[in-house]
Backbone as numpy.savetxt, mean C-alpha at the origin, in Angstrom:
# Nx Ny Nz CAx CAy CAz Cx Cy Cz
20.81 4.33 28.96 20.04 4.65 30.17 18.63 4.06 30.13
18.20 3.59 28.96 16.83 3.09 28.81 16.76 1.60 29.07
17.66 0.87 28.47 17.76 -0.57 28.71 19.23 -0.92 28.92
19.54 -2.02 29.60 20.94 -2.40 29.82 21.66 -2.62 28.50
22.86 -2.11 28.38 23.63 -2.24 27.15 23.85 -3.70 26.74
24.14 -4.61 27.68 24.31 -6.03 27.28 23.05 -6.60 26.63
21.88 -6.16 27.09 20.62 -6.65 26.50 20.48 -6.16 25.07
20.81 -4.89 24.84 20.75 -4.35 23.49 21.76 -5.05 22.58
22.97 -5.27 23.11 23.99 -5.96 22.31 23.54 -7.37 21.94
22.87 -8.03 22.88 22.37 -9.37 22.62 21.34 -9.36 21.50
20.48 -8.36 21.53 19.45 -8.24 20.48 20.09 -7.97 19.13
21.04 -7.04 19.09 21.68 -6.68 17.82 22.44 -7.85 17.23
22.93 -8.75 18.07 23.70 -9.90 17.58 22.82 -10.96 16.94
21.50 -10.80 17.05 20.59 -11.80 16.50 20.64 -11.86 14.98
21.18 -10.81 14.34 21.27 -10.82 12.88 22.54 -11.50 12.37
23.37 -11.96 13.27 24.61 -12.65 12.88 24.26 -13.97 12.19
24.69 -14.15 10.94 24.37 -15.40 10.22 24.82 -16.65 10.96
25.92 -16.55 11.72 26.43 -17.71 12.45 25.41 -18.18 13.50
24.70 -17.24 14.11 23.69 -17.61 15.11 22.52 -18.33 14.45
22.19 -17.92 13.24 21.08 -18.57 12.53 21.40 -20.03 12.24
22.68 -20.32 12.04 23.08 -21.69 11.72 23.25 -22.55 12.96
23.66 -21.94 14.05 23.99 -22.73 15.24 22.95 -22.65 16.35
22.14 -21.59 16.36 21.17 -21.40 17.44 19.75 -21.65 16.98
19.30 -20.88 16.00 17.91 -20.98 15.57 17.80 -20.38 14.17
17.29 -21.15 13.23 17.17 -20.66 11.85 16.14 -19.54 11.74
15.24 -19.44 12.73 14.19 -18.42 12.69 14.56 -17.18 13.50
15.78 -17.11 13.99 16.15 -16.03 14.91 16.08 -14.65 14.25
16.46 -14.57 12.98 16.41 -13.28 12.28 14.96 -12.82 12.11
14.06 -13.77 11.87 12.65 -13.42 11.74 12.10 -12.89 13.06
12.48 -13.53 14.16 12.04 -13.06 15.47 12.58 -11.65 15.76
13.81 -11.43 15.34 14.42 -10.12 15.52 13.65 -9.06 14.73
13.29 -9.39 13.49 12.54 -8.46 12.64 11.16 -8.17 13.22
10.55 -9.20 13.77 9.19 -9.05 14.31 9.17 -8.08 15.50
10.20 -8.14 16.32 10.23 -7.33 17.53 10.90 -5.97 17.35
11.42 -5.69 16.17 12.19 -4.46 15.98 11.37 -3.19 16.22
10.12 -3.08 15.74 9.36 -1.86 16.05 9.19 -1.63 17.55
9.02 -2.71 18.32 8.90 -2.57 19.77 10.19 -2.08 20.40
11.30 -2.59 19.89 12.61 -2.13 20.40 12.82 -0.67 20.04
12.45 -0.30 18.81 12.61 1.09 18.38 11.74 2.02 19.21
10.53 1.59 19.54 9.64 2.40 20.37 10.22 2.58 21.76
10.81 1.52 22.29 11.40 1.58 23.62 12.60 2.53 23.66
13.45 2.44 22.66 14.65 3.28 22.61 14.32 4.73 22.27
13.26 4.93 21.46 12.93 6.28 21.03 13.67 6.66 19.77
13.11 7.62 19.04 13.72 7.98 17.77 15.11 8.60 17.93
15.40 9.17 19.11 16.72 9.77 19.33 17.82 8.71 19.38
17.43 7.45 19.56 18.42 6.36 19.60 18.29 5.42 18.40
17.66 5.91 17.34 17.47 5.09 16.14 18.82 4.64 15.56
19.85 5.47 15.75 21.16 5.12 15.19 21.67 3.79 15.74
21.16 3.37 16.90 21.57 2.08 17.47 21.00 0.90 16.68
19.88 1.14 15.99 19.18 0.05 15.30 19.27 0.13 13.78
19.73 1.26 13.28 19.68 1.49 11.83 20.41 0.40 11.06
21.64 0.08 11.44 22.42 -0.92 10.71 21.76 -2.30 10.79
21.22 -2.62 11.96 20.54 -3.90 12.13 19.31 -3.98 11.23
18.57 -2.89 11.15 17.38 -2.86 10.30 17.75 -3.05 8.83
18.79 -2.38 8.39 19.21 -2.51 7.00 19.70 -3.93 6.70
20.35 -4.55 7.68 20.81 -5.93 7.52 19.62 -6.88 7.37
18.62 -6.69 8.20 17.43 -7.53 8.13 16.67 -7.30 6.83
16.64 -6.05 6.37 15.90 -5.72 5.14 16.52 -6.36 3.91
17.78 -6.76 4.00 18.45 -7.41 2.88 18.71 -8.88 3.16
18.05 -9.43 4.18 18.25 -10.84 4.53 17.83 -11.75 3.37
18.55 -12.85 3.22 18.26 -13.76 2.11 16.92 -14.47 2.28
16.44 -14.56 3.52 15.16 -15.21 3.77 14.02 -14.23 3.51
13.12 -14.57 2.59 12.03 -13.64 2.26 11.07 -13.46 3.43
11.01 -14.45 4.34 10.13 -14.32 5.50 10.59 -13.19 6.42
11.89 -12.98 6.48 12.42 -11.88 7.30 12.04 -10.55 6.68
12.23 -10.43 5.37 11.89 -9.18 4.68 10.39 -8.94 4.71
9.62 -10.00 4.60 8.16 -9.89 4.66 7.72 -9.34 6.02
8.35 -9.82 7.08 8.00 -9.35 8.43 8.24 -7.85 8.56
9.36 -7.38 8.03 9.66 -5.94 8.07 8.68 -5.16 7.20
8.31 -5.73 6.06 7.41 -5.03 5.15 6.05 -4.79 5.80
5.60 -5.74 6.61 4.30 -5.60 7.25 4.31 -4.56 8.38
5.50 -4.22 8.88 5.56 -3.30 10.03 6.25 -1.99 9.71
6.63 -1.74 8.46 7.39 -0.54 8.15 6.57 0.72 8.41
5.25 0.64 8.24 4.41 1.82 8.50 4.39 2.15 9.99
4.46 1.12 10.85 4.49 1.36 12.29 5.83 2.00 12.70
6.90 1.54 12.08 8.21 2.10 12.37 8.28 3.55 11.91
7.60 3.87 10.81 7.60 5.25 10.31 6.94 6.19 11.31
5.87 5.73 11.96 5.22 6.55 12.98 6.17 6.81 14.14
6.92 5.80 14.52 7.86 5.93 15.64 8.99 6.90 15.31
9.50 6.83 14.08 10.69 7.60 13.71 10.38 9.03 13.30
9.19 9.28 12.79 8.88 10.63 12.33 9.25 10.83 10.87
8.82 11.95 10.29 8.95 12.14 8.84 10.38 12.27 8.35
11.25 12.92 9.11 12.62 13.13 8.63 13.40 11.82 8.56
13.36 11.05 9.63 14.08 9.77 9.63 13.44 8.79 8.66
12.12 8.87 8.53 11.43 7.99 7.58 11.90 8.27 6.16
11.96 9.54 5.79 12.41 9.91 4.44 13.85 9.50 4.19
14.69 9.64 5.21 16.12 9.36 5.04 16.45 7.87 5.08
15.81 7.13 6.00 16.23 5.76 6.26 15.21 4.69 5.86
13.93 5.01 5.89 12.91 3.99 5.60 12.46 3.99 4.14
12.41 5.16 3.52 11.95 5.22 2.13 12.80 4.35 1.20
14.14 4.35 1.32 14.94 3.45 0.46 14.61 1.98 0.69
14.37 1.60 1.94 13.99 0.22 2.25 12.61 -0.08 1.66
11.70 0.85 1.82 10.35 0.72 1.28 10.40 0.52 -0.24
11.22 1.29 -0.91 11.35 1.18 -2.36 11.89 -0.19 -2.76
12.79 -0.73 -1.94 13.30 -2.07 -2.22 12.23 -3.13 -2.06
11.38 -2.99 -1.06 10.29 -3.94 -0.85 9.29 -3.91 -2.00
9.11 -2.75 -2.61 8.18 -2.62 -3.73 8.59 -3.49 -4.92
9.87 -3.79 -5.03 10.39 -4.55 -6.16 10.71 -5.99 -5.77
10.31 -6.38 -4.57 10.64 -7.71 -4.05 9.63 -8.75 -4.52
9.69 -9.93 -3.94 8.74 -10.99 -4.23 7.34 -10.56 -3.79
6.32 -11.17 -4.38 4.95 -10.85 -4.00 4.70 -11.09 -2.52
5.36 -12.11 -1.96 5.19 -12.41 -0.54 5.67 -11.26 0.34
6.60 -10.47 -0.19 7.11 -9.30 0.54 6.29 -8.06 0.17
6.00 -7.91 -1.10 5.26 -6.73 -1.58 3.90 -6.60 -0.92
3.26 -7.73 -0.62 1.93 -7.68 -0.01 1.99 -6.99 1.35
3.14 -7.07 2.01 3.29 -6.43 3.30 3.17 -4.92 3.20
3.86 -4.32 2.21 3.77 -2.87 2.03 2.43 -2.48 1.40
1.88 -3.37 0.58 0.61 -3.06 -0.06 -0.53 -2.96 0.95
-0.56 -3.87 1.91 -1.64 -3.88 2.89 -1.67 -2.61 3.75
-0.54 -1.94 3.86 -0.47 -0.72 4.67 0.07 0.44 3.83
-0.21 0.41 2.54 0.31 1.42 1.64 -0.19 2.81 2.02
-1.47 2.92 2.29 -2.05 4.21 2.69 -1.43 4.71 3.98
-1.27 3.81 4.94 -0.72 4.20 6.24 0.70 4.76 6.10
1.47 4.22 5.16 2.84 4.69 4.97 2.87 5.98 4.16
2.13 6.03 3.07 2.18 7.20 2.18 1.68 8.46 2.88
0.70 8.33 3.75 0.16 9.52 4.41 1.16 10.17 5.36
2.21 9.43 5.72 3.23 9.97 6.61 4.30 10.74 5.86
4.32 10.64 4.54 5.34 11.31 3.73 4.90 12.71 3.35
5.88 13.57 3.06 5.56 14.90 2.54 4.93 14.76 1.16
4.14 15.74 0.77 3.38 15.66 -0.48 4.27 15.44 -1.69
5.42 16.10 -1.75 6.29 15.95 -2.91 6.87 14.56 -3.01
7.26 13.98 -1.86 7.78 12.62 -1.85 6.66 11.61 -2.14
5.49 11.86 -1.61 4.35 10.97 -1.83 3.96 10.92 -3.30
4.10 12.04 -3.98 3.69 12.11 -5.37 4.57 11.24 -6.27
5.80 10.98 -5.84 6.70 10.15 -6.63 6.16 8.73 -6.79
5.32 8.29 -5.86 4.83 6.91 -5.91 3.66 6.74 -6.87
3.15 7.84 -7.40 2.09 7.72 -8.40 2.55 6.92 -9.60
3.83 7.05 -9.93 4.36 6.35 -11.09 4.52 4.84 -10.83
4.59 4.45 -9.56 4.87 3.06 -9.22 3.64 2.26 -8.86
2.52 2.92 -8.60 1.32 2.20 -8.19 0.85 1.22 -9.27
1.09 1.58 -10.54 0.68 0.72 -11.64 1.37 -0.64 -11.57
2.57 -0.68 -10.99 3.33 -1.92 -10.92 2.66 -2.97 -10.04
1.79 -2.53 -9.12 1.11 -3.48 -8.25 0.09 -4.34 -9.00
-0.31 -3.89 -10.19 -1.29 -4.67 -10.97 -0.65 -5.97 -11.45
0.65 -5.94 -11.69 1.38 -7.11 -12.19 1.95 -7.88 -11.01
1.68 -9.18 -10.96 2.16 -10.03 -9.88 2.96 -11.20 -10.45
3.75 -11.83 -9.58 4.52 -13.00 -10.01 3.60 -14.13 -10.45
2.48 -14.25 -9.76 1.50 -15.29 -10.07 0.17 -14.61 -10.40
-0.26 -14.71 -11.66 -1.49 -14.04 -12.09 -2.72 -14.55 -11.36
-2.63 -15.74 -10.77 -3.77 -16.29 -10.03 -3.89 -15.70 -8.63
-2.92 -14.89 -8.25 -2.94 -14.26 -6.94 -3.88 -13.05 -6.97
-5.18 -13.31 -7.10 -6.15 -12.23 -7.27 -6.34 -11.40 -6.01
-6.03 -11.97 -4.84 -6.17 -11.21 -3.59 -5.21 -10.03 -3.54
-4.12 -10.12 -4.25 -3.16 -9.02 -4.35 -3.82 -7.82 -5.03
-4.51 -8.09 -6.13 -5.18 -7.01 -6.87 -6.39 -6.49 -6.09
-7.04 -7.37 -5.36 -8.16 -6.94 -4.51 -7.66 -5.97 -3.44
-6.53 -6.30 -2.83 -5.97 -5.43 -1.80 -5.56 -4.09 -2.39
-5.05 -4.11 -3.62 -4.66 -2.87 -4.29 -5.87 -1.95 -4.46
-6.99 -2.50 -4.90 -8.20 -1.69 -5.08 -8.66 -1.10 -3.75
-8.62 -1.91 -2.68 -9.02 -1.41 -1.36 -8.13 -0.27 -0.90
-6.83 -0.41 -1.12 -5.90 0.63 -0.71 -6.08 1.91 -1.52
-6.37 1.76 -2.81 -6.54 2.94 -3.66 -7.75 3.76 -3.23
-8.78 3.10 -2.74 -9.95 3.84 -2.24 -9.54 4.78 -1.11
-8.64 4.31 -0.25 -8.15 5.14 0.85 -7.16 6.19 0.35
-6.33 5.81 -0.60 -5.25 6.68 -1.07 -5.79 7.89 -1.84
-7.01 7.81 -2.34 -7.57 8.91 -3.14 -7.48 10.25 -2.41
-7.64 10.21 -1.10 -7.63 11.47 -0.34 -6.26 12.13 -0.29
-5.22 11.38 -0.62 -3.86 11.90 -0.52 -3.43 12.67 -1.76
-4.19 12.59 -2.85 -3.79 13.20 -4.10 -4.89 14.13 -4.63
-4.48 15.08 -5.45 -5.44 16.02 -6.01 -6.18 15.37 -7.20
-7.31 15.95 -7.61 -8.11 15.35 -8.69 -7.33 15.11 -9.99
-6.43 16.02 -10.34 -5.67 15.85 -11.59 -4.76 14.63 -11.53
-4.11 14.42 -10.37 -3.26 13.25 -10.22 -4.09 11.96 -10.24
-5.26 12.01 -9.62 -6.15 10.85 -9.62 -6.56 10.51 -11.05
-6.87 11.54 -11.82 -7.31 11.32 -13.20 -6.16 10.79 -14.07
-4.98 11.35 -13.88 -3.85 10.98 -14.75 -3.26 9.62 -14.42
-3.33 9.19 -13.16 -2.63 7.98 -12.75 -3.56 6.88 -12.20
-4.37 7.22 -11.21 -5.17 6.20 -10.54 -6.36 5.75 -11.38
-6.86 6.61 -12.23 -7.99 6.25 -13.09 -7.66 5.05 -13.97
-6.47 5.03 -14.53 -6.07 3.92 -15.42 -6.03 2.60 -14.66
-5.54 2.63 -13.45 -5.48 1.41 -12.64 -6.88 0.91 -12.34
-7.77 1.83 -11.99 -9.15 1.45 -11.66 -9.83 0.79 -12.85
-9.65 1.34 -14.04 -10.27 0.77 -15.24 -9.71 -0.62 -15.54
-8.42 -0.79 -15.32 -7.81 -2.11 -15.53 -8.39 -3.14 -14.58
-8.54 -2.77 -13.31 -9.06 -3.69 -12.31 -10.53 -4.00 -12.55
-11.26 -3.07 -13.15 -12.68 -3.31 -13.44 -12.87 -4.40 -14.49
-11.81 -4.70 -15.22 -11.88 -5.74 -16.25 -11.15 -7.01 -15.82
-10.88 -7.13 -14.53 -10.17 -8.30 -14.02 -10.98 -9.58 -14.27
-10.26 -10.69 -14.35 -10.92 -11.97 -14.60 -11.67 -12.49 -13.38
-11.33 -11.99 -12.20 -11.94 -12.47 -10.95 -13.04 -11.49 -10.52
-14.23 -12.01 -10.27 -15.38 -11.16 -9.95 -15.19 -10.36 -8.67
-14.51 -10.95 -7.67 -14.28 -10.24 -6.41 -13.45 -8.97 -6.64
-12.46 -9.09 -7.51 -11.62 -7.94 -7.83 -12.44 -6.89 -8.57
-13.26 -7.33 -9.51 -14.08 -6.38 -10.27 -15.04 -5.64 -9.34
-15.64 -6.35 -8.40 -16.64 -5.73 -7.54 -16.03 -4.63 -6.67
-14.89 -4.89 -6.06 -14.25 -3.86 -5.23 -13.76 -2.72 -6.13
-13.44 -3.02 -7.38 -13.00 -1.99 -8.31 -14.14 -1.07 -8.72
-15.36 -1.60 -8.76 -16.52 -0.74 -9.04 -16.67 0.30 -7.93
-16.41 -0.11 -6.70 -16.45 0.83 -5.58 -15.35 1.88 -5.72
-14.21 1.45 -6.24 -13.10 2.39 -6.47 -13.49 3.42 -7.52
-14.12 2.98 -8.59 -14.55 3.90 -9.65 -15.51 4.95 -9.11
-16.47 4.50 -8.32 -17.44 5.44 -7.72 -16.74 6.41 -6.78
-15.77 5.91 -6.01 -15.01 6.77 -5.10 -14.23 7.83 -5.88
-13.71 7.46 -7.03 -13.00 8.42 -7.88 -13.94 9.51 -8.37
-15.14 9.11 -8.81 -16.13 10.10 -9.25 -16.52 11.03 -8.11
-16.70 10.48 -6.93 -17.02 11.31 -5.76 -15.88 12.28 -5.47
-14.66 11.84 -5.66 -13.48 12.69 -5.45 -13.53 13.89 -6.40
-13.85 13.63 -7.66 -13.89 14.71 -8.64 -14.95 15.75 -8.28
-16.16 15.28 -8.02 -17.25 16.22 -7.80 -17.17 16.90 -6.43
-16.56 16.23 -5.46 -16.38 16.85 -4.14 -15.36 17.99 -4.20
-14.47 17.93 -5.21 -13.45 18.96 -5.37 -13.75 19.89 -6.55
-15.01 19.88 -6.99 -15.46 20.75 -8.08 -14.69 20.53 -9.39
-14.16 19.31 -9.55 -13.49 18.96 -10.81 -14.52 18.30 -11.73
-15.56 19.08 -12.07 -16.68 18.53 -12.82 -16.29 18.06 -14.22
-15.36 18.77 -14.84 -14.92 18.38 -16.19 -14.24 17.01 -16.16
-13.42 16.78 -15.15 -12.77 15.48 -15.03 -13.80 14.38 -14.77
-14.78 14.70 -13.94 -15.83 13.73 -13.65 -16.63 13.37 -14.89
-16.95 14.37 -15.69 -17.72 14.12 -16.92 -16.90 13.31 -17.91
-15.62 13.63 -18.04 -14.76 12.86 -18.94 -14.67 11.40 -18.51
-14.59 11.19 -17.21 -14.49 9.83 -16.69 -15.79 9.06 -16.93
-16.92 9.72 -16.72 -18.21 9.08 -16.98 -18.32 8.69 -18.44
-17.94 9.60 -19.34 -17.99 9.29 -20.77 -17.10 8.10 -21.12
-15.96 8.03 -20.46 -15.04 6.90 -20.69 -15.66 5.59 -20.20
-16.36 5.64 -19.07 -17.04 4.45 -18.56 -18.15 4.00 -19.51
-18.85 4.96 -20.07 -19.94 4.63 -21.02 -19.38 3.95 -22.25
-18.32 4.52 -22.80 -17.72 3.95 -24.01 -17.11 2.58 -23.73
-16.44 2.47 -22.62 -15.68 1.25 -22.33 -16.57 0.10 -21.87
-17.62 0.41 -21.11 -18.43 -0.66 -20.52 -19.87 -0.67 -21.05
-20.53 0.47 -21.07 -21.94 0.49 -21.51 -22.07 0.00 -22.94
-21.15 0.37 -23.80 -21.21 -0.03 -25.21 -20.25 -1.17 -25.53
-19.85 -1.90 -24.50 -18.95 -3.03 -24.70 -19.64 -4.14 -25.49
-18.91 -4.79 -26.39 -19.49 -5.86 -27.19 -19.73 -7.13 -26.38
-19.05 -7.24 -25.21 -19.20 -8.41 -24.35 -20.17 -8.10 -23.21
-20.96 -9.09 -22.85 -21.97 -8.86 -21.82 -21.36 -8.54 -20.46
-20.16 -9.08 -20.20 -19.54 -8.84 -18.90 -19.18 -7.36 -18.74
-18.87 -6.70 -19.86 -18.59 -5.26 -19.80 -19.84 -4.47 -19.50
-20.95 -4.82 -20.16 -22.21 -4.11 -19.92 -22.72 -4.38 -18.50
-22.46 -5.61 -18.01 -22.82 -5.93 -16.63 -22.00 -5.07 -15.66
-20.72 -4.86 -15.98 -19.87 -4.03 -15.14 -20.43 -2.62 -15.03
-20.92 -2.10 -16.15 -21.50 -0.74 -16.13 -22.74 -0.70 -15.23
-23.56 -1.74 -15.29 -24.75 -1.80 -14.44 -24.36 -1.85 -12.96
-23.34 -2.61 -12.65 -22.89 -2.71 -11.26 -22.31 -1.38 -10.76
-21.57 -0.69 -11.65 -21.03 0.62 -11.27 -22.16 1.59 -10.95
-23.20 1.56 -11.77 -24.37 2.41 -11.51 -25.03 2.02 -10.20
-25.12 0.72 -9.94 -25.73 0.24 -8.70 -24.95 0.72 -7.48
-23.62 0.58 -7.52 -22.79 1.03 -6.41 -22.89 2.53 -6.24
-22.93 3.25 -7.37 -23.04 4.70 -7.32 -24.34 5.16 -6.70
-25.44 4.52 -7.06 -26.74 4.89 -6.49 -26.80 4.57 -5.02
-26.20 3.44 -4.60 -26.19 3.08 -3.18 -25.40 4.11 -2.37
-24.25 4.51 -2.91 -23.43 5.50 -2.21 -24.16 6.83 -2.10
-24.89 7.18 -3.16 -25.65 8.44 -3.15 -26.74 8.39 -2.09
-27.42 7.25 -1.99 -28.48 7.10 -0.99 -27.92 7.20 0.43
-26.79 6.54 0.66 -26.16 6.58 1.98 -25.76 8.01 2.34
-25.17 8.72 1.36 -24.74 10.10 1.61 -25.94 10.99 1.89
-27.03 10.78 1.17 -28.23 11.60 1.35 -28.83 11.36 2.72
-28.88 10.09 3.14 -29.44 9.76 4.46 -28.57 10.35 5.57
-27.26 10.29 5.39 -26.35 10.84 6.40 -26.50 12.35 6.49
-26.72 12.99 5.33 -26.85 14.46 5.30 -28.16 14.89 5.96
-29.20 14.11 5.71 -30.50 14.45 6.28 -30.54 14.11 7.77
C-alpha cells in the first residue's frame, strides 16, 4: 500500500549477481546506498521485505558494497528501533567489525551513534572489541586510529567509570604513544576527557590512579617524546579547566 509492488520487486532484484554482470557492475552498490531510504519509506513494520536483501548485500563480494552499508548502519538502526536492531543489525555490525579496514572505517566513524542505540547490556559486550580497532591492516593508516580516539571521547558517556578504567584507559594510553603526532594530540584530549569522567562521577580513586600512571609512564619517561606528551596532557587539561570555569561563571 506504500509503494507499487512491481517497483519494490525491481529494487529487490538489484542484488541479483546476473544483473551486475549484464546491466551494471555498480548496481549492488547503488542498491546498498539507497537501502536506508527505502527502509524509511516502507517503515519498520515492513522490514521483513528488505531483510534478506540487506543480508545479501552485507555479504557481497565487493568491499565497496559492504563499505556503503557500514557507513549507514547507524541510520538504519534509528529507523528499525532497538528490537530489530538487536536481532537483525547487530550480527551484521559484528561482521563489519572483522572486515577490511575500508569497511571497518564505516562503522568506526559512527560507532558512538550505533552503540548509543543499544541496550546497556548489549553495549557493554563491545568493550572487549574496541581494542581491536587499534590494529589495522596497514599500520600507516593513522587516520583510522585518529578516528578511534575521536569516537572514544564521545563513547565515554555510554559507560560507567569502572568500565572506562578497565577497558578504555588502556586504549587511550596506547594511542598517546602513537608514532603519528596527530594521533597523539587527539589522544591527549581523550586522556583529559577520561579524567573528567572520573571526577564528574566522584570516582576520585580511579582518577588518582590514572594520574599516577600518567606520571610514571610519561613524566618519568626516559625519552623526551614521553615527557613532551605529559606536558601536552597538562596543557590540554588546563585549557579544558579554563573553558569549564568560564562556562560556569
